[in-house]
N, C-alpha and C positions, 0 to 999 in steps of 0.2 A: 835662822828659820827662813826658808824661802817662801815665795809668793803662794804656791799651791798649798803649802802647809798652813799658813795663816788664813788663807781663804776658806779652808775647811773649818777652821775654828770659828770664823765669822759667819759661816753659812754659805756653802757653794751651790746649793739647790734648795732655796727657801723662799720666803715671801718676796724678798727683793728680786730674786731671779724670775719669779712669775710675773711681777710687774714689768720687768725689763723685757721679757718675752712677749708680754701683751703689747708694749710699745712697738716691738719688732713686728708683731703680727699686723698692727695698724699700718705701719709704714709699708709692709709687703703688699697689703691690699691696695693702698693708695698708689704705690709705685706702679702696679699694673695699669691703673687708670691713667697715670701720668705718661708712662713710656709708650703705651699704645694709643694715646690720644692722636699720635701721628696717623694711625690707620683709621680711627673712628671719624675724625673730621674730614678725611679725604675720600670716604666711600663715594664711588661713582655709580649711580643706578643706571638702569637701561634708559637710553635717551635717543632722540631723533631730532633732526634739524626742523625748525618750526616752519609751518606754512598755514595760512589762514584757513584753508580748507580742511586742515587736520584738527582744528580746535574742538569740534563737536563729535569727533570719532572716538571709539574705544581704543585701548592700547592694542588689542588684538587686530583691529582693522588697520591701525597704523603700521603694525608689523607686516601685514600682508602687502600694503602699498610699497613698503621698503624692502620686501623680501628679495627682489631681483638685483639689489645693489651690493657691491662688495664691501662698502663701508657705509652702512645706513646711518650710523650715528652722526656722521659729518658731511653727508651729501645734501646739498641744498636743492630744493625742487623749484622749478619755474612754474609748473602746473601739475594738476592731477586729472587724468583723462581715463574714464572707464575703469577706475580703481587701480590705475597704474601711475606711478610717479614719473614725471619727465624731469631729468636733472638740468639744473641751470649751469651753463658753461661759464667758467672763469669767475665764479662767484663764491665767496667764502661764507660759511654759515656763521651768523652772529647771534642767533637766538635758538633756544632748544625747548623741546617738550620732554619733561622728565617723568619717568614712572617711579615715584618715590617709594622705596621699600618701607613698609610699615609707617609711612608718612614722615619719615625722618629726612630733614633737610641738612645736607652736609655743606661744608665750606665750598667745595668744588662746584656744587650745583648753584649755590647762591651767587658766587662770583663768576660763574660760567667758565671755570678753568678746565675745559674739556677740548677735545679735538686739537686744533692748532695752538691752544693755550694750555694744554695739559702739562707741559714742561714746567709751568710756574709752581705748581704744588711740589713737583719733584725737586726743584731747586731749593725751595723752602725747607723741605724735609731733610735734605742733605746737610743743611746748616745746623740742624738739631744734633747731628753726629759730630760736626766740627766743634760745636759747643761742648759735647761730652768729653772730647779729648782735652780741651782747655780746662774744663771743670775738674776732671779727674786729676790732672796735674796740679792745678792750683789748690784745690781742696785737700789734696794729699800733703802738700807742703804746709798748709795751714794747720792740718791735724797734728803734725809733728811739733808745731810751734805753740798752738793755742789749746790743743787737747781734742779729744774725740767729741765731747758733748757740744761745744760751740759750733763745730763743723756740721754735726748732725742737724742742728737747728738752722744754721745758715744755709746749708745746701737744700734742705726741704723748702725753706721760704723762697729761695731763688727759683726752684722749679715751679712752685706755686705761682709766683709772680710772673714767670715766663708764660705759663699756660693762661693766666688771667688776661694779660695784655694781648696775647694772641687772638683772643676773642674779638678784639677791636681792629684787627688787621684787615686791610682791603686792597693792598698792593703787594707785589712780589718783594719789594724792599722791606716794608714793615713786617711782612710775614716771615721773611728770612731772619731778620734781626730778632724778632720775638721767639722764633724757634731756636735760635742760637742761645738766648737767655734760658729757655726751658731746658735745653740740652746740657747746660752747665751742671745740672743736678741729676742727669740721667743715670748715673752709676754711684756717685758719691753718697747720696742719701741712703742707699741700701748698704753699700760697702762699709761705711763708717759705723752704722748701727750693728752690722754683722760682727765687726771687730770688737765693739763694746760688749756685746752679748758673749762672744767667745772668751773674753778676758774675765768674765764674771762667773762662768759656769765651770763645774768640775769636769775634768777631762772625760770621764765615762759618759757624761750626758751631752757633750758638745755635738757630736754627730747626730744623735737622735733629736735633741732639742731644736737645733738649727734647721735640720732637714724637715722635721715635722711641721714647724711653723711655716717655713717656706713652701712646703708641699701642700699645705692646706689653704693658707690665706692668699698666697700669690695667685694660684689658679682660680680661687674664688673671686678675686678682683678681675681677673681676665674674663671670666664668664659673665660677670656683672657689667663689664664695659659696654658691649653692644646693646644690652637691654636697658641700661640706664639711658643711653642715647635715644633708643626707641621711645622710652617713657617720656623724656623731656621734649623730644621731637625736633630739637634744633642744636646745631653744633656749638653755638655760643653758650647756651645754657649748660651743655655737657661740660665744656671747659670750666665754667664756674663751679659746677659740682665736683670736678676733679681737682680743683685748686684751693678753693676757700676752706674746706675742712682741714687742710694741712696747717692752717694757722694754729690749730690745737697743739702742734709740736712745740710751740713756744713754752707751754706749760711743763714740758719735760725737763726744763732747766731747774724747776723747783722739785721735781720728783726723782729724776735720775741722778746718779753720782758719777763723777769723772773716774776714769779708769786708773786705779792705783799703779798698774803696770806702766802707764804713760808717765805718771809722776816719777817712777823709778828711772825711766829712761832720761828724764830731765834732771835726775839727781835731786829731786824734790822729795826727800824721804819723809819729811814732816807732813807734807801734803798727802802722801800715800797713806800714812798712818791715820790722818784725819778722815780720809774717805773710807778707809776700812772700818773705823769706829762708827761712822754714820750707817754703814751697811749692817754692821753687827747689831746696832741698836734697832734698826728697822726689822731685822730678823729675830729680835728678841734674844740675842745671844749675849752672855756676859763673858768678856774676854779680859784676863788680867793685864795690867799695864806692862808687866814683865814680858809678856808675849809680844806686844808691839815694840818694846825696846829691843828684844832679840831680833825681830824682823828688821828694824832700822839699822841695827849694828851689822847684821848680815850683809846688807847691800852697801852700807857705808864702807865696810872693810874689804868687800869683794873686789878683787883685781883681776878682771878677765883679760887674758892675753888675746887681743884681736888686732888684726892688721888693718889699720884704717885706710890704707892706700888702695885696697882692692875695691872694685865696684862692678857694676853690671857689664861694662865694656871689657873688663879684664877677662871675662869668660870667652871672648873671641880670640884670645892670644894663644890658646892651646887647641890642638886638632879635635879631640873628642868632645871637649866642652863647646867648641865652636859648632860642631855638628849638632849636638844636643840642643843648644840654644836656638840655632836656626830652625830646627824642626819644631820646637816649642812655639816660636814666633809664627811659623806658617800654620801650625795647628790652631793657634789662637785666632788667626785670621779666618780660617775655614769655619771653625765652630761659631764664632761671633757673627760672621757674615751670613752663614747658612741659617743660623737660629733666627736672625732678624727677618730674612727673606721668607723663610717657610712660615713664620708667624704672621707676616703681613700680607702674603700673596694669597688672598682668599677671594678675590673677585674673579668674575668671568669663568666660574667653575660649573655653571649650570644649576646653581643653587644659591639662595640668598646669602650674601656676604656675611650677614649677621649670624645666620645659622652655621655657616662654614667656620667662621671665626670661633664660635662657641665650641663646636666639635673639636677643632684642632687644639683649643686651649685646655681641654680636658686631658690632654696627653701629659701635662706638666705634673699632675699628682702621681700617676703611676711611675713616671720617670724618676721623681725624687725618692719614692719608696724603693724602686729597683736599685738605685745607687746604695741605699742603706743596706739592702739585703744581699746584693751581689758583689759590691766593691771588694769586700774582704774574702770572697770565695773564688771569683774568677781571676782576680788580679787586676792591677791598673792597666797594663798594656792590652790585655785581652778586652777589657771593658771599653777602653778608648777606641781600639781598632774595630771591634765588632759593632759598636753603636754607630760609628761613622759609616761602616759598610752597609748596615741595615738601612740607615737613612738614605744613602746613595741609591740603593736598589729600589726603594719605594718612591723616591723622588723621580728616578728615571721612568718608572712605570707610570707615574702620574703624568709626566710629560708625553709619553707615548699615547696614552688615552686622549689627552687634550689635543694632540696633533692629528690623530687618525679618526676619532669619533666626532670631534667638533661639537655641534649642537646636539648630537644624539648620544652623548656620553652617559654611561651608567653612573648616576650621581651618587648612589650609595657606595659603590665600589671606589669612586674617586675620593669620597669623604673618608673612607676607611684607610686608604693608602696615604692620604695627607696626614691623618692621625698618626699612623705608624711612622711616617717620615719625621714628623715633629717629635714623636716619642724618642726616636733614635738620636736626633740632634739634641734634645733636651738632656738625655742621659750624658752625652758627651760634654755638654755645657756645664752640668752640675758637677761632674767628676773631674773636669779638667784642672780646676784650681788646686785640688788636693794633689793631683799627679805632678803638676808643675812645682808645687811647694816641696814635694818629696825629692824630686830629681835635682833641684838646684841646691848647691852647697849652702850650709847655714850662714857662712860669713857674708854672702851676698843675697840671701834668700828674700829679704824684705823688698829691697829695691828692684831685684831681678823679676820677682813675681809681679810687682807693680808695672814694670816695663813691658813684660809679656802681655799682661792684661790690657794695658794702654795701647799697645801696638795693634792688637786685635780690634779694639774698640775704635781706633783711629781710622780703620779701613771700612767701618760699617756704613759710612756715608755713601758708599757705592751701592748699598742695597736698594735704595730708591731708584737708581738708574738701571739695575738689573731687572727690577719689576717693570720698569718703563719699557724695556726691550720687548716685553710680551705684547705690546701694542703692534709690533712689526711682525713677530712670529710667536704665537702664543706659547709653544712649549720651550722657547729659548731660555727663560729663567730656570726651568727644571734641568735643562741640558747643562747650563753653567754650574748649577749647584751639584749636579751629579758628578761632574769632573772634579770639582773641588773636594767633595766628600770621599770619593774613591782615592784621590791623591793623599788626603789626610789619613785615611785608613791604612794605606800602604806605609806611609812614613812613620806612623805610630809603632809599626812592627820593628822599626830600627831603633826604638828607644829601649833602654834596659828596664826590667821589672824592678819595682821598689817594695812590693809586698813582702813582709817578714824579713826584710833586710836592714842592716845597719846603714842609716842614711849618711851621705857625705857631709862632713863638717867644713873641710877646707877645699880650696881649689884643687889641691893635689888629690884629695879623696874623690872629688868629682871627676877628675881626669881618668882615674882608673876604675871608677864605679861601673859594674856590669861587664867588665872585661871577660871575653870568652863566651858571652851569651849570644845565642843565635836568634834569628828572626822569629822562629816558631817555638822558642822555649817559653813555656807557660808554667805557672805554679803547679798545675795538676800532672805535668809530665814526670816520669820517674827520674829523669836526669836532674830536673830542677828541684825536686823534692830532696834529692841527695845533696845538692848544692846548698839549699836553704838550711838543712840540718847541720851543715858544717860551716855556716856563714861566719861565725865568730872566729874560727881558726883561720879561715881564708883572709879575713880582714887584718889578721896579725902578721901574715906573711909579707915579706918585702916584695915590691913590684919593680919590674925592670923599667917601667915607665915613670917611676917615682922621680919627682923633681923637687929640689929645694926651693923654698920661697925666695931665696936670693936670686936664683936663676930665673924665676918667674918675673921678679921685679925688673930684671935687666932686659926683658923681652920688649 
């Protein structure tokens, strides 16, 4: 009796699964507050260099005085005569007047990390993504050794501790170190919980259950982020609110059950049976001892023929797999980098950063629902390419408006295009994991999917610098993103379609997978429909590119 069969008898969508989805919902909500604390604590409101004659003036009057300067935020005045500012020569501004949005005081305003010191927050934020690379690798190894549940608790507590100690930072060094600690959990806290839920749900409910929870609670957390900051009024209190509640995750140790599938991979069959019994009892199911014995015997006697010598780097030894892997790596970089920049680049748009952040965050819900509704209709390749192309078009349009209309831009139009750009990038982000998992052969799927994901996440530290380039030329971040999105859209057309196809199991299968498919072959075309209807016969035919595993090992 295999795992899916015994899971059905113990309850694969019952009380325990609802509790597990509830924990997943809480982590999704808190993850949004944790991940985008980067943005919230670094909001930079409208500001001007301080002068004693400006102290009793309104913000409108200050704007008028500075209206003739190219860089009013960082230009120090020596005097103000007849309502016009006279710039001070060779003097650097060291004090500012801030127009606090909704009264919120960010870290950048409190520490005066603006103008010539604006690079300080950028450096600190980049260390968050350095930490995410280290954390994803380290927690992934620990998850294989210790189990899913301990890593879920440890990663969430690490992220909470990083956010909490960040609230006491006042130098670049301490801020960078604390953001590194916070970044250790930037992905692991979500990813490990995702896997645990996946391994306890019946197959027919996995896509719906996971995407529904993510599509509802993650954007809810995103929308709550800026207004929680407005409500508490200070960046330190916001970080406390985003970190302290995660201590609750400790109690999941007494509620959640370790994955029996993990026990099986460790050949701990007795542990798997004990965990299944706990779940069955929680679900009110009575399962005979003979059933558990059949499950234990099945995995004890099973002898899977696997080649332990293949790994992720083996995929670079053959031409088609090398091309496929390279495209997946670049696609991961494009999606992850663009997702982060589009999500965080909400300042200087002619509208409150809080409002713009909220509007763009609302794109997550329809993107998750779109994946559920369209992924199995349009196909993986079309979904990936079209979403990146749409994101590139509207990102480019946003950059054009910012460049040519400057302070007179149509704010409503700008917000709509930013929403659509994030919608396209979010669809690509949500669907990319499934596409990569289907393309990569089963024998290296786990480590290869992790490597692709990690590679994309590792480059995300550049997002802070891309946003920083907007200080020199405002539409420059949009231009960079546009180039990346269009490039990714084109390269996706070079990947084979996986929908309704028998997926590759071995490296040999992966090498010949999708042979003969052209760039614009999609599931709805007549030619592709004929191919998919005859896919089983095609898979049984010998391939001229077929290689023996002995020749592969000798390469």
